[in-house]
N, C-alpha and C positions, 0 to 999 in steps of 0.2 A: 527283459529287453534289453537289448545293447543298443547304443550313441556310438557311431564313428563318420569317421571324411568320407568322402568319397571321390577316387577318383574322377575326372573328367575325362569322358571318351570310355572308361572301363564297363563291363558289366554291370554292375550295379547303378552306375549314368544313368543306361540303358533302361532299367527298371524305373529310376527316378522319372527321368521322362515318361515314362508309361501312367506313374504314378500323379508328374501333374498333368498331363493332357487329360484324365478321366475326370481329375477331381476339379481345375481349374479352369481347363480349354474347353472341352468338350462340352458341357453345358451351354456356354459362350455362342460355340459354333465355329468356335478359333484353331488352329493348329499349333504348332509350334515352325518358323520357319529357322533353315538352316544355319541363317545368320545369325539371330537371337540364341538360337546353341552353341556356335563357332563364338560369339562373344562371352559364354559364360566359363572358357578356360581357365581365367584370371581367378575367378571366383571361390570361395570357400564352400566347398557341397556336405553336405552333413544329413543323414538317415538314422531311421531308428528301425531296427531291425528285431522279428520273434524268429529265430532259427535263419533260413532264408527269407524268410517273407518281409519285406518293405513296409511298414506301417504309416511312416509319416517322413517327410523330408522338407528343408528348405537350406537357403544361402543367404551369406553373407559377401557384399561386394565393396571394397571400397569408395566414398563419395568423396572425400577430402581428407589430408591428416588427419586423425580423432575421428573420422566420422565414419560409419560401415554403415548398412542400410542392406534391411532384410527383404526376400524376396523369396517370391514362392511356395511359402510355408502353404505345405498337405498334408492331409493325414486322411484316409482310408473313411469314408462314410461312415461305415460302419462300426469304426471305432471315434471317431469323435464322441468327446464327451469322457475319454478313459482315463485322459493324463498325458496322452502320448505329445499334444503338442505342448503340454507345459513343458516335460523332458527335453524334447527340443529346442525348449524358447530357454533354459536354463542352460542346454548346451551351449547353444550360440552365443549367450551372451558372455561364458565361462571363457571361450574361443577367442571371444572380441578384448574381453580385460586380458587377456594372458598375450591379446596379438601385440595391445597397446592402443586399443580402440578406448575413448571416452565417453562415446555416445555412439546408440543404435538411431536408427530411421527408419521409417517405412511406408508405404503407400496401404494405409489397413480398408481393406475392404469394409464398409458400412455395417455388414451385417457381423462385423468376427470384432467390432470396436468394444464390446465388453469383456470378451477374453483379454485383448491384448489389457486392459485397462485392471482386470485384476493381475495380472503381471508388474501394474507399475509405468506404462503407456501413457503417453496423456496426448492426447491431441493438439493440433499443432493449425490452425488458421482455418478456411471452412472447407465446407465438403463441395467435392470436386469428378468431375466425371471421367475413370480410366476406364477401356478396355471396354465399352460400351453399360458399367456398373457405377455408380454411389464410391466413392472412396474418400481418405480423411489422410494427411502426413500425422504420423502420430512419431516421439520422440522419447525415450529412456537413458538420462545420464545413466553411466556404468560408475 
């Protein structure tokens, strides 16, 4: 498995949009808007590959100096639980650390809390609803 940074607007970015739509949006009856995709230009985009097939992806966006937010974590449904998400998270954390960030935050879906807790993330605050489903803010000091 190869982990790499993706360029916004590239062929790989188009694959990333398709994977995120299939895993994160379509099940909720949602699509990305062009504005949402345009706003990703300054994000750090990452993906896990096997040959030319994207297995999973995520992105980092600066929230404030020293803090970056993980967004849009998605792994192909039939490959979840096989270490791809864990590898992507370690890659994202290393990139964040190497770039000078001290903390990662996220809005984690309630059904994914256990996965993130195993990686050292802690829930902050109360459950809230985002895009029609329960979430928690989670964070990890790097």
